C-alpha positions in Angstrom: -13.5 -13.9 -0.4 -15.7 -12.1 -2.9 -13.5 -12.8 -5.9 -12.8 -9.2 -6.5 -9.3 -8.4 -7.8 -7.1 -5.5 -6.7 -5.0 -3.6 -9.1 -1.4 -2.7 -8.1 0.9 -0.8 -10.4 3.9 1.4 -11.0 4.0 4.5 -13.1 7.3 6.2 -14.0 5.6 9.5 -13.4 5.0 8.6 -9.7 8.7 8.5 -8.9 10.0 11.8 -7.3 13.3 11.4 -9.3 14.1 9.4 -12.3 15.7 6.2 -11.2 19.1 5.2 -12.7 17.6 1.8 -13.8 14.0 2.6 -14.7 12.9 -0.9 -15.6 14.3 -2.3 -12.4 12.7 0.4 -10.3 9.3 -0.2 -11.8 9.5 -3.9 -11.3 10.7 -3.7 -7.7 8.0 -1.2 -6.9 5.3 -3.6 -8.1 6.9 -6.7 -6.5 6.9 -4.9 -3.2 3.2 -4.3 -3.4 2.5 -7.9 -4.5 4.6 -9.2 -1.5 2.5 -7.1 0.9 -0.8 -8.5 -0.5 0.4 -12.1 -0.7 1.6 -11.7 2.9 -2.1 -11.4 3.9 -3.1 -14.2 1.6 -4.6 -12.0 -1.1 -3.7 -13.4 -4.5 -6.3 -12.0 -6.9 -4.0 -9.3 -8.2 -3.9 -7.4 -11.4 -0.6 -5.7 -12.3 -0.1 -2.5 -14.3 3.3 -1.0 -15.1 3.5 2.1 -17.3 6.2 4.4 -18.5 6.2 7.2 -21.2 8.7 5.2 -23.2 7.1 2.1 -24.9 10.2 -0.1 -24.7 10.6 0.6 -21.0 7.0 -0.4 -20.5 7.4 -3.6 -22.5 10.6 -4.6 -20.8 9.2 -4.1 -17.3 6.0 -6.0 -18.1 8.0 -8.9 -19.6 10.0 -9.2 -16.5 7.0 -9.0 -14.1 5.1 -11.6 -16.3 7.8 -14.2 -15.5 
């Protein structure tokens, strides 16, 4: 363990089609990546969630912070 974090994230622009529930899709995408990393005992994770709409970005980040 070298203490080097890995960044995982979701960006609305990365979805092929706009999801019906954008906030939920962003959160679930990131949680899936976190689950994979934690499954191999990697816990030094930095999360980034972005959307073109500020309120969507804020809501998704508030949920993931909990």
